[in-house]
DOSEDO-888698 format. One record per residue (C-alpha): chain; residue in three letters; x, y, z; residue number from 1. Coordinates in Angstrom, 2 decimals, m for minus. Layout:
<nodes>
- c,r,x,y,z,k
- A,ALA,X,Y,Z,NUM
...
</nodes>
This chain:
<nodes>
- c,r,x,y,z,k
- A,MET,21.92,m13.88,m36.98,1
- A,ASN,20.65,m14.37,m33.30,2
- A,GLN,19.35,m11.66,m30.93,3
- A,THR,22.30,m10.67,m29.24,4
- A,ASP,24.21,m10.06,m32.81,5
- A,ARG,21.29,m7.72,m33.77,6
- A,GLU,21.55,m5.82,m30.49,7
- A,ARG,25.14,m4.96,m31.28,8
- A,ILE,24.46,m3.41,m34.75,9
- A,VAL,24.69,0.49,m34.50,10
- A,GLY,24.65,2.72,m37.51,11
- A,GLY,25.16,m0.29,m39.86,12
- A,TYR,28.12,m1.55,m37.99,13
- A,GLN,27.95,m4.66,m35.95,14
- A,PHE,30.24,m4.69,m33.10,15
- A,GLY,31.98,m7.43,m31.04,16
- A,SER,30.73,m6.51,m27.70,17
- A,GLU,27.92,m4.77,m25.91,18
- A,LYS,29.99,m2.23,m24.40,19
- A,ASP,31.34,m1.19,m27.95,20
- A,ALA,27.69,m1.05,m29.16,21
- A,LYS,26.55,1.29,m26.31,22
- A,LEU,29.75,3.65,m26.87,23
- A,ALA,28.53,3.61,m30.71,24
- A,GLN,24.93,4.42,m29.57,25
- A,LEU,26.23,7.18,m27.28,26
- A,GLU,28.31,8.65,m30.25,27
- A,GLU,25.23,8.75,m32.46,28
- A,LYS,23.27,10.70,m29.71,29
- A,LYS,26.29,13.12,m29.97,30
- A,ILE,26.14,13.28,m33.59,31
- A,ASP,22.37,14.07,m33.70,32
- A,GLN,23.02,16.77,m31.12,33
- A,LEU,25.74,18.21,m33.17,34
- A,GLU,23.81,18.05,m36.59,35
- A,GLY,20.95,19.85,m34.73,36
- A,ARG,23.00,22.83,m33.72,37
- A,MET,25.40,22.71,m36.84,38
- A,LYS,25.33,25.75,m39.22,39
- A,TYR,26.98,24.29,m42.34,40
- A,GLU,26.85,27.96,m43.88,41
- A,ASP,29.66,29.00,m41.44,42
- A,GLU,32.63,26.62,m42.55,43
- A,PHE,34.87,28.06,m39.74,44
- A,GLN,32.13,26.71,m37.16,45
- A,VAL,32.25,23.44,m38.74,46
- A,LYS,36.16,23.40,m38.73,47
- A,VAL,36.16,24.27,m34.89,48
- A,VAL,33.77,21.61,m33.98,49
- A,TYR,35.68,18.87,m36.24,50
- A,GLU,38.95,19.98,m34.48,51
- A,LYS,37.38,19.97,m31.04,52
- A,ALA,35.99,16.53,m31.60,53
- A,ILE,39.45,15.39,m32.71,54
- A,GLU,41.39,16.84,m29.82,55
- A,ASN,38.90,15.72,m27.21,56
- A,ARG,38.49,12.13,m28.67,57
- A,VAL,34.83,12.58,m28.91,58
- A,PHE,34.31,9.66,m31.47,59
- A,GLN,36.20,6.56,m31.34,60
- A,THR,33.82,3.92,m33.07,61
- A,PRO,33.50,3.56,m36.88,62
- A,ALA,30.08,5.44,m36.58,63
- A,GLY,31.85,8.47,m35.09,64
- A,LEU,34.80,8.34,m37.31,65
- A,SER,32.67,8.19,m40.36,66
- A,TYR,30.79,11.57,m39.14,67
- A,LEU,34.33,13.12,m38.85,68
- A,LYS,35.01,11.78,m42.27,69
- A,LYS,31.82,13.76,m43.47,70
- A,LEU,32.83,16.69,m42.01,71
- A,GLN,36.31,16.31,m43.25,72
- A,LYS,34.89,16.01,m46.79,73
- A,PHE,32.75,19.03,m46.30,74
- A,LEU,35.64,21.30,m45.19,75
- A,LEU,37.58,20.15,m48.29,76
- A,GLU,34.79,20.92,m50.47,77
- A,SER,34.24,24.44,m48.86,78
- A,GLY,37.75,25.35,m50.02,79
- A,TYR,40.13,24.54,m47.20,80
- A,ASP,43.50,23.12,m48.08,81
- A,GLU,44.21,19.35,m47.18,82
- A,LYS,47.08,20.54,m44.86,83
- A,GLU,45.01,22.95,m43.09,84
- A,ILE,42.62,20.28,m41.88,85
- A,LEU,43.84,17.71,m39.07,86
- A,PRO,43.73,14.08,m39.95,87
- A,ILE,41.35,11.78,m38.27,88
- A,PRO,43.13,9.74,m35.65,89
- A,VAL,42.40,6.11,m35.47,90
- A,TYR,43.10,4.64,m31.91,91
- A,THR,42.51,1.02,m32.99,92
- A,ASN,44.60,m1.71,m34.36,93
- A,PHE,43.02,m3.59,m37.39,94
- A,THR,45.70,m6.34,m37.97,95
- A,GLN,46.47,m9.06,m35.40,96
- A,VAL,50.17,m9.70,m35.28,97
- A,THR,51.21,m13.26,m34.57,98
- A,LYS,54.43,m13.66,m32.57,99
- A,THR,56.84,m14.81,m34.79,100
- A,GLU,60.58,m13.72,m35.04,101
- A,GLU,60.04,m11.50,m37.60,102
- A,THR,57.38,m9.50,m35.84,103
- A,TYR,59.55,m8.71,m32.81,104
- A,LEU,61.11,m5.34,m33.01,105
- A,ARG,64.91,m5.36,m33.16,106
- A,PRO,66.70,m2.59,m31.23,107
- A,VAL,67.79,0.16,m33.70,108
- A,ILE,69.98,2.00,m31.17,109
- A,LYS,72.88,m0.06,m30.12,110
- A,PRO,75.00,1.18,m27.45,111
- A,SER,78.74,2.15,m28.21,112
- A,THR,81.48,0.01,m27.24,113
- A,LYS,83.20,3.02,m25.86,114
- A,LYS,80.46,3.81,m23.72,115
- A,MET,79.94,0.23,m22.54,116
- A,ASN,83.67,m0.09,m21.66,117
- A,ARG,83.47,3.07,m19.68,118
- A,MET,80.39,1.76,m17.77,119
- A,GLN,82.03,m1.48,m17.14,120
- A,ASN,85.23,0.27,m15.76,121
- A,GLN,83.04,2.48,m13.54,122
- A,TYR,81.43,m0.65,m12.26,123
- A,ARG,84.58,m2.57,m11.70,124
- A,GLY,86.09,0.39,m9.92,125
- A,ALA,83.02,0.71,m7.64,126
- A,LYS,83.35,m3.06,m6.76,127
- A,ILE,87.14,m2.25,m5.93,128
- A,LEU,86.18,0.70,m3.63,129
- A,ILE,83.21,m1.36,m1.95,130
- A,GLY,86.08,m4.17,m1.24,131
- A,ILE,88.32,m1.61,0.32,132
- A,LEU,85.86,m0.15,2.37,133
- A,VAL,84.77,m3.44,3.66,134
- A,VAL,88.35,m4.29,4.63,135
- A,VAL,88.61,m1.13,6.53,136
- A,ILE,85.42,m1.66,8.44,137
- A,VAL,86.74,m5.23,9.34,138
- A,ILE,90.07,m3.76,10.42,139
- A,MET,88.18,m1.05,12.51,140
- A,PHE,86.13,m3.74,14.34,141
- A,ILE,89.54,m5.72,15.16,142
- A,ILE,91.05,m2.60,16.62,143
- A,THR,87.97,m1.88,18.65,144
- A,ILE,87.64,m5.39,20.07,145
- A,ASN,91.49,m5.74,20.86,146
- A,GLY,92.08,m1.91,22.09,147
- A,LYS,93.03,m0.97,25.64,148
- A,ASN,90.99,1.98,25.79,149
- A,PRO,87.55,1.24,26.88,150
- A,ASN,84.86,1.57,24.19,151
- A,ILE,81.18,0.38,23.75,152
- A,ILE,82.30,m3.23,22.94,153
- A,ASN,84.65,m3.96,25.75,154
- A,TYR,83.86,m1.31,28.33,155
- A,GLU,82.55,m3.77,31.00,156
- A,ASN,85.75,m5.98,30.88,157
- A,ALA,87.74,m2.78,30.95,158
- A,LEU,86.21,m1.60,34.10,159
- A,VAL,86.18,m5.09,36.01,160
- A,ASP,89.82,m5.50,35.01,161
- A,LYS,90.62,m1.84,36.25,162
- A,TYR,88.77,m2.30,39.66,163
- A,ALA,90.42,m5.73,39.98,164
- A,ALA,93.78,m4.45,39.52,165
- A,TRP,93.07,m1.50,42.10,166
- A,GLU,91.75,m4.12,44.52,167
- A,GLN,94.69,m6.27,44.25,168
- A,GLU,97.14,m3.20,44.56,169
- A,LEU,95.31,m2.27,47.70,170
- A,SER,95.46,m5.73,49.08,171
- A,GLU,99.27,m5.93,48.28,172
- A,ARG,100.09,m2.59,50.14,173
- A,GLU,97.72,m3.50,53.01,174
- A,SER,99.80,m6.75,53.56,175
- A,ALA,102.99,m4.80,53.27,176
- A,VAL,101.92,m2.07,55.79,177
- A,ARG,100.85,m5.02,58.21,178
- A,GLN,104.14,m6.73,57.66,179
- A,LYS,106.07,m3.81,58.38,180
- A,GLU,103.86,m3.04,61.57,181
- A,GLN,104.78,m6.43,62.82,182
- A,GLU,108.42,m6.06,62.39,183
- A,LEU,108.55,m2.78,64.17,184
- A,GLY,106.34,m4.24,66.91,185
- A,LEU,103.56,m1.68,66.27,186
- A,THR,100.68,m4.13,66.11,187
- A,LYS,98.27,m4.46,68.97,188
- A,GLU,97.79,m8.04,69.95,189
</nodes>
């Protein structure tokens, strides 16, 4: 056993990383503080400390979990029923699962075909509605472009055409008036 392996031994447990070993050392300090203050004569106080340690996840390493087991055993020997004592939660997986076809979870809940058909019909209806709306928008653009009333798309052309028509009409009237003046001899030449 090399030096780093020896440094990772805490409370008789050899940890796989320095981080886990430091956590175990911290938990051992917490255990020493609790033991200094713990009054085993008062079973209720022991039960409160035990439950708070579980609720707050104070202990996570095997060193801390073994202390919780010691408190649990004390409570059982003190007369508490097993149902009154919280179980010790273990937050670590101990088995490594290989990824084979058998280990994958298969869905337990299968969607009903009735619900699937309803959803497919709703989806189909939504697609049809979207198609209709696209056609309506295209028709509106065609009407806007080809319309005779000025709009934001063709207002410049409409105004130019309108003023050109007025100018042509004025020119025609002016030439008609000059022609009449010449026929009547009213022109000053």
